[in-house]
N, C-alpha and C positions, 0 to 999 in steps of 0.2 A: 504494500500500500504506500502511495506517495504522501508527502506532506499535504498536498492539495486535497487529496481524497480524505485525509484525516480531518481537515478543517471542514469539508463538506459534511462528514459524519457529525462533527461537533456542532455545526450549525443546525442540522436536523435534530440533534439531541436537545439543543436549547429551545428550538421552536416547539417541539413536542412536549417538553417540560412546561413551557408557558401555557400551552393549550390545556394540558392535563391539570395544572394548578388552577386555571380559570374554571375548568369544569368541576374541579373539586369543590370550589365555592358554590357552584350551582347545584351540586349533588345533595346539598343540605344534609350533610352527615351520612352520606350514602343511602339516603331514603328515596332519591329520585333515580330511576333506572338508567336512562340514557346519559345523563351527566356522569353517573358512576362508571358506566362502560367506557365513556370517552376518557375518564381519568385513568382507569386501569390500562387501557390500550395505549394511551399517550405516554404514561410512565414506562410501560414495557418497551415501547419503541425508543424512548429517550435513553433508557439504561443500556439497551442493545447498542445503540449508536455511540454512546459514551464508551462502552467497552471496546468497540472497534477503534475509536479514537486513541485509546490507550496503547494500541499496538505501535504507535508512532510518536505521539506526544507524551512527555512525562506526566505522570499522574497528578502531581501538584499543580502543574501549569494547566492541564486540561480541566481539572476540577475548579481551579480559580477562575478560568474563563467561563466555564459552564455556569457556575453558581453566580458569579458577578454579573454577567450579562443577563442571566435569568432573573436575578433580583431586580435589575433596572427595568427589564421588559415587563415583568409581571406588575411592577409598581405603576408603570405607564398604563397598562391595561386596566388596572384597578382605578386609576385616576380618570381615564377617558371613558371606559365602558361602564364601570360600576359607580362612577361619580364619587370615589373616595378622595378625601382631601389630603394633599401632600403639603406639609408646612415647610418653612425655610430650612430647618435642620434636616428634614428628610431629603430635600433637594440637594443640600450641600453634601450629605452622606452619599447619595447616589452619584454625585459628581466625583467624589473621591474614589468610588468604586470604578467608575469609567476611567478615571486617571490611572488607577492601578492596572486595569486591563491594558491600557495603552502602553504603560511602562513595561509590562511583561512582554508584550508583543514587539515593541520597538527596540528595547534596550537589553533584554535578558539574553544571555548567551545559552541559556538552557533550551530556548526555542530555536530550532533550525530556521534560518531565513533563506 
């Protein structure tokens, strides 16, 4: 697997995790069938793709990217779709997460460029 393919898998993992987490909220504690199914399938795909990513990208780096980007994306989904309020400290924190992801990708020698 190439580095490019690993990042494609990682992107799919992140998107599926965000979809699954959004559906988790809609599942109402797993009492709603279809959101519960979307949650289970989404997380299964996300973990499969993350596992494929780990064949090429070091675990710490892949997990930092997966969780960091996922946190920011699910927060944006919560803000836009679910009308959840993000205050200034939350926005600053997410900005720091994005900065961390950029630093890992641009400056870390752990990630092959």
